[in-house]
N, C-alpha and C positions, 0 to 999 in steps of 0.2 A: 769864261776866259781862263785859259790854262796858264798858271804861274810858272816862273822859271824853276827848273829842277836842277840841282847840282848833278854833275856828271855821274852816271851810274845809279842814280836814285830813281825810284818810281813813287808816284803819289799813293796815298792810302786807298783812294777810290780805285785806282788802277790795280793795286794789289788785291783788293776785294774782287774785282772782276775776274782776274786770273785765278783766284782761289775758288770762286763760284764755279768757273768752268771746269776746274780740276776736281773739286770736292763735291759739288752739287750739280752735276751735268744736266740732270732732268730739269731742275729749277732754272738753270741758265738757258737751256734750250726753249723753255716755255715762257720766259720773261719777254716783256714787250721790247721791241727793237730799240726804242728810245732809252729804256732803262739800261740795257747793255751798253749802248753807245755812251751815255753820260758817265757811267762807271769806267769803261775802258779808255775813254779819252783823257782821263786823269784830271778832269776839271776840279777846281777847288769848290767844294760843295757847301757854300754858305747861303745859297739862294733859298727861296721859300719852298721850292720843290722837294727839298730834302725830307721834310716831314712826311710827304706822301710816298716817296720812293724808298724810304728807310724805316718805315713803320713795321708793326708786327707782321710776321710771315713774309716780309719782303725779301727780295733777292739779296739785298745788302745785309739784312739781318741773318739770313741763313749762311752766307759766306763768312760773316763775322763770328758766328757760333763755331765754325770750323777753325778760324784763324786765331781767335783770342787765346785759346789754351796754349798755342805755340808761342805767342808773344809773352804770356804770363809766366811760362816756365823757362824762358830764355832761349828756346830752340830757334826762334826767329827774332833777331835783334831789330829794333826800330829806332829811328831818330826823330827829333823834334826840330822843326824849322824855327830858328830864333829870330828875334827882331833885328839883331845885329850879329854878325859873325857867322861861322859855319854851323850847320845843324849839330845838335848834341845828342849822344846816345840816351835813350830812355831806359831807366832802370826797370827791369822786368816786373818788380813788385808793384809798380804803378798800375799795371794792367789787372791786378787782383782787386784793386779798390773799387768800391761800389760806383764811383763816378764814371768808371770806364765801362759800365755795363750797358750803356745805350749807344748804339752805333750812330745814331743821329748826332749825338753830342761829339763823338770822335770825328765824324766827317766835317762838322762845323768848326772844329778846332777849339771846342769849349771845355775839354777835359783837362784837369790839372795833373801834370805829370812831374815826377822827380827825375831830373836828368843827371848825367854823370858828374857834372860840376857840383852837384848838391843843391842846385836851385830848383824851385817849384815854378813851373811855367805852363802856359797854354799855347797852342799853335797847331800848325799842320803836321801830321805824322808822315814821315818818309821812310821808305824801306829800300835797302840796296838790292838792285835787280839780281845780282848773282846769288845773294842769300835767299831771295824768294824762289829763284829757279831751283836751288838745291832742295829747299823744303818741299816744293811741289813735286820734285822728283823722288822724294823719300830719302834724301841724303842729309847727313848732318852738316850744319854750318860751322866752319872753323871758328874757334873762339877768338875774340878780339880782346885787346887789353882793357877796353872800356866795359866789356861784359862782365857779369859776376854778381856777387851779393850787392844789395842796395847800398848806395853810397850814404844815404841818410843814416842807415844803421852803422856803417863804418865810422862816420864822423863822431857819433855820440857814445858808442859802446866803449867803456873804459877798458884799458889794457889789463891782462891778468895780473893779479898781485904777485909780489915776490914769493908768496907761499904757493904759487901755482894754482890759484883758484880758477876753476873753469868758468867760462861765460854762462850766463843763465840760459837754460835750454829753450826758454820761451822768448828769447830776445827778438827773433824774426817776427813772431806774432805781435809783439809789442810795437815794432816799427811799422808793420803792415797796418795796424790799427791807427797809428798816427797819420800815415799816408791817407787812410780812408777818411779821417776827419778833415784833413786838408782838402781832399778832393770834394768833399761834401759842403765845403764853404767855410770850414774852420770852426772855432769855438770862441764864444764871447769871453772877454776878459784877458785876451792875450796869453802870455806865458803862464800866468797864474791859473787861468781858466783851463788851459791844456793840462797843467800839473794836476789840478783837482780831478778832471775827467779821467786822466790816465791812471791816477792812483785808485780811483773807483774800479776802473777796468782791470787793473792788475790784481786787485784783491779778489776779483771774481774769476779771472781767466788764467792766472799764472800759478803754477805749482810752487814756485819760489817768488812770491810777489815782491816787487821793488817797494821800498818805503818812499814816502813823499819826498824826502830830501834827495834821494837817489834820482827820482824822476825829475825833480826840479833841476838838478845838475845836468842830466842828460838832455832835457829840453832846452836848457840854457845854452848848451853847446850848439844845438840845432838852430835856435833862434839867432845866435851870433853868426853862424856860418851862412845863414840865408839872408842876413841883414834885416830881420824882422824887428820891429820895435816892441 
């Protein structure tokens, strides 16, 4: 069953079909007709067939391999269908998280994304048809107000001090790791668990590691904004 699509939007499966035809023409031409039809029809792919048609070396996987880098660096904006209200833009950083590496999970709406409001949510991915047309034609997509650096990072990064101290150069990597943990199912122990985990990560991966108190404050801002306990 094809679900309602907001005007101008295409389903992620339909976007995959068009991407496969453009980027993987040989794989598209040799795929079974029912595979091409199911993708192109824009059906919400939550049925049991997804595992079979979106597995290793499948048409969907090959198309996603071409499409995911465009989503992850912001060249192709995408939105998430919300349970209530209009779709919300997905922050590009979400596509870099390990939870988004399986096309089957994306098609089933099982991937955790960070959206422009700062919420973490799962659902169906939608793409504006005009943006998809532009990308497939090799043209840039005009930037939208919602596109840009991850809102998660914006919410928690402290403003520069009066002395003009510059932001930590590893701040993006810090928040990408937080998003990865969220997408993988979170960390036991709530905010304290995240603080401990990210303090360990910072000590190993940052040139200027945040101390535990700084991390606690940053994650506290995030937990408050998302309404997490």
